[in-house]
TORVOVEX-39994 format. One record per residue: residue in three letters; y, z, x of N, C-alpha, C in turn. Coordinates in steps of 0.001 Angstrom, whole numbers, padded with zeros to 6 digits, always signed. Atoms other than C-alpha are relative to their C-alpha. Example, Ala and Ser with C-alpha at 12.3 -4.5 7.8 and 13.67 -1.06 7.14 Angstrom:
ALA-001190+000000+000890-004500+007800+012300+001200+000000+000900;SER-001190-000060-000820-001060+007140+013670+001090+000730-000770;
//
This chain:
MET+000424+001384-000179+060600-026620+012460+001246-000800+000368;ASN-001132+000809-000418+062907-029064+014231-000287-001478-000236;GLY+000130+001444+000120+063588-032752+013747-000768-000402-001238;THR+000732+000523+001144+061211-034653+011523-001483+000287+000091;SER+001420-000315-000100+057907-033154+012604-000476+000647-001286;GLY+000555-000562+001222+055676-032238+009711+000633-000568-001256;LEU-000728+000577+001125+057622-034566+007430-000858-000148-001242;LYS+000844+000225+001174+054718-035451+005174-000258+001308-000747;SER+000303-001264+000677+053692-031873+004449+001274+000676-000489;THR-001242-000637+000391+057316-030773+004262+000568-000602-001278;LEU-000689+000633+001120+058512-033311+001721-000898-000410-001156;VAL+000834+000536+001074+055648-034827-000228-000571+001109-000876;GLU+000670-001064+000733+054128-031529-001249+000944+001037-000586;VAL-000936-000994+000525+057320-029690-002243+000789-000556-001173;ASP-000760+000376+001191+059271-029725-005478+001429+000535+000002;ARG-001331-000607-000006+062330-027649-004559+000516+000085+001435;ILE-000565+000105-001345+064485-028438-001520+001463+000405-000043;LEU-001386-000405-000159+067727-026813-000445+000541-000635+001274;VAL-000645+000633-001154+070044-028796+001879+001270+000793+000302;ILE-001129-000842-000381+072482-026569+003753+000619-000503+001291;GLY-000669+000337-001250+074935-026887+006604+001491+000182-000128;CYS-001446-000121-000086+078538-026798+007655+000671-001074-000864;PRO-000731+001080+000675+081123-028673+005562+000184-001185+000949;GLY-000147+001201-000808+081312-032258+006786-001256-000424+000727;SER+001235+000330-000717+077719-032283+008040-000806-001105-000680;GLY+000730+001056+000702+076485-034754+005402-001029+000507-000990;LYS+000959-000597+000941+074656-032423+002992-000160-000841-001260;SER+000066+000752+001256+075542-034379-000141-000625-001368+000202;THR+000548+001327-000287+074752-037740+001410-001514+000069+000164;LEU+001437-000122-000222+071327-036611+002609-000718+000429-001273;ALA+000663-000478+001218+070491-034740-000600-000124-001117-001036;LYS+000072+001112+000964+071327-037778-002755-001055-001022+000430;ARG+001014+000949-000489+069208-040055-000545-001407+000547-000214;LEU+001322-000594+000189+066277-037638-000636-000351+000116-001478;SER+000225-000064+001448+066689-037204-004392-000597-001309-000500;GLN+000500+001315+000401+066173-040932-004871-001374-000275+000596;ALA+001257+000300-000682+063372-041179-002325-001166+000815-000550;LEU+001076-000903+000404+061401-038222-003669-000064+000242-001505;GLY+000005-000169+001457+062253-038411-007369+000339+001416-000446;LEU-000420-001354+000351+063887-034982-007427+001386-000028-000641;ASP-001326-000108+000600+066836-034025-009639+000989+000485+001055;TYR-001040-000373-000963+070002-033852-007523+000956+000989-000642;ILE-000928-001027+000462+072098-030711-007952+001026+000228+001104;SER-001098-000236-000928+075500-030349-006287+000611+001361-000294;MET-000607-001320+000194+076738-026793-005787+001452-000146-000441;ASP-001420+000154+000330+080358-027980-005898+000197-000517-001420;ARG-000187+000631+001299+080074-030198-008969-000610+000808-001135;ASP+000740-000604+001105+077515-028297-011010+000257+001488-000195;PHE-000162-001450+000112+078439-024680-010296+001399+000506+000274;TYR-001225-000656-000460+081642-023913-008432+001289-000469-000668;TRP-001328+000492+000355+084459-026180-009490+000097-000544-001415;LEU-000404+000586+001274+086106-027032-012798+001133-000969+000306;PRO-001107+000926-000267+088667-029839-013148+001265+000742+000447;GLY-001232-000590-000507+091888-029150-011292-000235+001046+001075;TRP+000356-000945-001064+090144-027211-008510+000019+001445-000482;ARG+000118-001370+000503+089735-024185-010763-001433+000456+000250;LYS+001334-000509-000320+086823-022056-009578-000531+000820-001174;ARG+000649-000784+001054+084369-020673-012118-000064+001471+000405;GLN+000214-001422-000249+083902-016934-012441-001366+000191+000649;ARG+001238-000244-000749+081171-015494-010192-001210+000175-000915;ASP+001153-000219+000884+078960-014365-013096-000439-001294-000674;GLU+000350+001297+000584+079108-017829-014662-000701-000883+001032;ILE+000635+000760-001082+078279-019454-011302-001446+000458+000162;ASP+001353-000537-000195+075279-017148-010867-000926-000348-001162;SER+000799+000348+001178+074078-017818-014411-000433-001467+000050;LEU+000316+001428-000097+074260-021598-013914-001019-000266+001115;ILE+000946+000172-001110+072462-021367-010563-001385+000489-000407;ALA+001297-000555+000416+069710-019152-012008-000720-000949-000951;LYS+000591+000951+000942+069141-021659-014799-000497-001255+000727;ALA+000379+001217-000732+069044-024614-012380-001222+000220+000880;VAL+001119-000216-000914+066655-023059-009865-001289+000353-000731;ALA+001207-000286+000785+064254-022079-012653-000777-001272-000305;LYS+000677+001269+000235+063476-025773-013079-001042-000224+001085;GLU+001116+000211-000923+060338-027047-011378+000306-000941+001160;ARG-000217+001005-001044+061741-029986-009376+001481-000259+000183;TRP-001406+000244-000298+065112-030269-007663+000251-000066+001499;ILE-000560-000082-001341+067063-030854-004494+001458+000387-000190;MET-001331-000555+000182+070286-028909-004135+000734-000011+001333;ASP-000796-000064-001222+073067-029343-001601+001069+001076-000137;GLY-001036-001017-000045+075420-026582-000602-000493+001242+000711;THR+000398-001179-000759+075359-023632+001732+000185+001249-000838;GLY-000241-001101+000926+076960-021016-000556-000754+001283+000311;LEU+000699-001206-000427+075867-017849+001243-000074+001049-001112;SER-000037-001030+001047+076852-015703-001758-001049-000221-001091;SER+001034+000243+001015+074152-017350-003882-001385-000210+000614;PHE+001312+000132-000638+071318-017418-001349-001049+000856-000710;HIS+000964-000896+000654+069696-014489-003188-000596-000612-001264;LEU+000511+000690+001184+069268-016772-006221-000789-001252+000375;ARG+000568+001300-000322+068323-020007-004461-001169+000061+000977;LEU+001060-000021-001017+066198-019097-001447-001364+000429-000532;PRO+001338-000354+000495+063404-017355-003407-000714-001160-000705;ARG+000601+001135+000709+062834-020601-005355-000182-001228+000891;ALA+000103+001167-000880+063260-023070-002473-001343+000018+000723;GLU+001242+000146-000760+060077-024369-000903+000283-000493+001413;THR-000407+000537-001289+061814-026181+001936+001515+000056+000093;VAL-001427+000028-000288+065247-025846+003494+000236-001044+001081;ILE-000420+000956-001020+066884-028692+005378+001378+000453+000448;TRP-001252-000517-000545+069601-027337+007637+000597-001060+000905;LEU-000740+000947-000826+072050-029928+008908+000847+000829+000958;ARG-000637-000858-001001+073047-028119+012070+000619-000876+001080;LEU-000666+000945-000885+075298-030734+013605+001038+000712+000863;PRO-001059-000582-000830+077774-030066+016419+001316+000100-000783;ARG-001309-000220+000625+081211-028814+015413+000804-001303-000075;SER-000790+001234-000025+082797-032122+016438-000464-000978-001077;ALA+000522+000901+001032+080513-034089+014095+000415+000462-001393;CYS-000401-000524+001314+081340-031796+011161+001495-000179-000230;LEU-001445+000239+000119+085080-031968+011847+000268-001471-000289;TYR-000149+001435+000238+084806-035753+012054-000400-000349-001437;GLY+000460+000280+001358+082831-035828+008789+000992+000455-001048;ALA-000960-000523+000980+085323-033659+006913+001303-000790+000027;ILE-001256+000740-000098+088372-035513+008229-000169-001425-000515;SER+000197+001385+000476+086917-038991+007612-000208-000023-001514;ARG+000164-000097+001452+085845-037925+004097+001354+000241-000660;GLY-001330-000279+000534+089342-036541+003503+000863-001244-000048;LEU-000771+001243-000016+090881-039852+004495-000576-001032-000970;ARG+000656+000988+000866+088324-041959+002608+000281+000265-001475;TYR-000205-000349+001408+088817-040068-000656+001367+000616-000262;PHE-001308-000633+000131+092437-038973-000142+000586-000211-001398;ARG-000568-000026+001362+093856-038043-003565-000909-000628-001059;ARG+000983+000489+000968+090694-039339-005253-001170+000962-000008;ASN+001168-000866+000107+087556-037588-006409-001182-000527+000794;ARG+001300+000326-000565+084372-037511-004387-001000+000036-001152;PRO+001002+000015+001083+081280-038255-006509-000620+001372-000271;GLU+000648-001294+000217+079943-034723-005985+000979+001091-000451;LEU-000961-000954+000548+083063-033069-007455+000312-000366-001446;PRO-000370+000327+001379+084127-032771-011084+001317-000778-000046;ALA-001252+000737+000177+086952-034932-012416+001173+000954+000213;GLY-001192-000818-000182+090420-033701-011533-000016+000853+001255;CYS+000055-000717-001287+089492-032475-008042+000175-001008+001133;PRO-000214+000987-001058+091099-034970-005682-000200+000623+001378;GLU+000308-000458-001354+090065-034692-002057+001279+000366+000742;HIS-001097-000407-000869+092352-032854+000324-000575+000759+001194;LEU+000388-000758-001190+092131-031326+003776+000902+001220+000094;SER-000816-001193-000200+093292-027836+004575-000317+000607+001353;LEU+000242-000700-001256+093669-025779+007694-001108+001033-000163;ASP+001069-000962+000253+091388-023188+006090-001374-000653+000145;LEU+001275+000714-000114+088589-025758+005790-000309-000315+001457;LEU+000219+000351-001400+089049-026932+009370-000332+001245+000829;ALA+000306-001253-000708+089059-023317+010615-001414+000474-000335;TYR+001354-000390+000404+085888-022594+008613-001039-000822+000767;ILE+000905+000870-000754+084190-025596+010219-000016+000404+001470;TRP-000110-000365-001413+085447-024579+013676-000831+001252+000304;ASN+000655-001286-000222+083969-021083+013280-001376+000118-000655;PHE+001231-000059+000777+080842-021978+011280-001182+000540+000810;GLU+001140-000449-000813+078293-021507+014084+000118+001478+000342;ARG-000207-001405-000354+079812-018177+015061-000137+000923-001210;ASP-000090-000886+001158+080355-016779+011553-001135-000166-001006;ALA+000971+000246+001076+077907-018419+009132-001435-000159+000500;ALA+001364+000279-000469+074924-019504+011245-000851+001263+000154;PRO+000838-001208-000087+073753-015939+012041-000402+000543-001374;LEU+000322-000450+001356+073902-015064+008322-001070-000890-000629;ILE+001006+000931+000500+071912-018190+007456-001356+000306+000634;GLU+001255-000307-000700+069288-017401+010106-000628+001280-000542;ALA+000515-001273+000534+068965-013831+008804-000570-000193-001407;ALA+000483+000233+001368+068596-015020+005195-001308-000783+000016;LEU+001241+000777-000096+065963-017601+006144-001154+000877+000475;ARG+001013-000938-000474+064081-014882+008009-000384+000975-001119;ASP+000253-000966+001076+064440-012390+005127-000844-000603-001124;TYR+000728+000660+001087+063112-014925+002594-001217-000765+000515;ARG+001186+000590-000637+060364-016064+004993-000021-001532-000113;LEU-000119+001449+000073+061612-019643+005088+000196-000654+001373;LEU-000212+000583-001329+061959-020108+008849-001009-001098+000308;ASN+001040+000997-000307+058657-022002+009101+000048-001206-000928;SER-000127+001161+000891+059562-024282+006190+001434-000524-000002;THR-001355+000514-000172+063053-025085+007466-000017-001130+001014;VAL-000161+001148-000881+063774-028479+008973+001431+000037+000506;ILE-001340+000003-000591+066721-028415+011370+000284-001398+000528;ILE-000423+001344-000405+068522-031719+011811+001313+000150+000758;ARG-001144-000258-000875+071049-031883+014646+000928-001195+000231;SER-000905+001147-000160+072644-035341+014344-000026-000854-001265;ARG-000042+000921+001147+073696-037910+011757-001100-001053+000125;LYS+001060+000978-000217+071292-040381+013324-001346+000568-000442;ALA+001255-000643+000414+068410-037921+012824-000049+000170-001514;ALA-000041-000142+001465+069537-037326+009217-000304-001339-000674;ARG+000290+001332+000560+069517-041085+008519-001472-000343+000169;ARG+001414+000266-000280+066092-041415+010140-000894+000814-000943;PHE+000738-000887+000894+064834-038467+008074-000025-000579-001416;ALA-000078+000582+001339+066038-040108+004834-000840-001267-000100;VAL+000803+001225-000014+064413-043425+005784-001483+000342-000031;LEU+001402-000414-000005+061120-041698+006568-000408+000560-001365;ALA+000300-000552+001326+061291-039807+003270-000149-001117-001015;HIS+000107+001135+000923+061879-043070+001421-001336-000703+000169;GLY+001291+000624-000276+058775-044468+003104-001175+000814-000541;LEU+001082-000859+000526+056754-041525+001747-000129-000072-001513;LYS+000031+000093+001451+057499-042386-001863-001396-000452-000458;GLY+001312+000342+000530+054217-042414-003696-001156+000471+000857;VAL+001060-000515-000861+052280-040840-000807-000395+001375-000506;ALA+000433-001328+000434+050171-037863-001811-000777+000681+001093;
//
């Protein structure tokens, strides 16, 4: 599914939404907006699972345990691509929103976020994790379509979520999607 077609059936009737995409694509922003519009609990992969204060990463088994507990809940929206945990999250997701923006938009998003929060915490990170940019992050963004997108497509196919995936290709479309979702509040 592309764009915002099927919005009513996609959003109003689902309780578990996964928002994925390249770093800098706006996953957290969209997930928080949809959380408010649809009354779903917002879960941040970075804040709630991966990172401890001081940019210390949790152990893999602890991450998986926390994710399994979170996805067992009935209603949520979760942002984060995290390919290594797709096996835990995709079976429970009813809808996937894939922010598949151009590389330039993701680079711009990551760099502008890095400047906006330079040496300060973003809201979706735990305390003690000040924002920083790295060449590794920029390289990951540069190569995301080549390296990660085929793995995402295969996982969506394997978990039979291709028909319940909304692909958003621009920030303007993401804003429009959030506005439309807000307008659906209370619609059954």
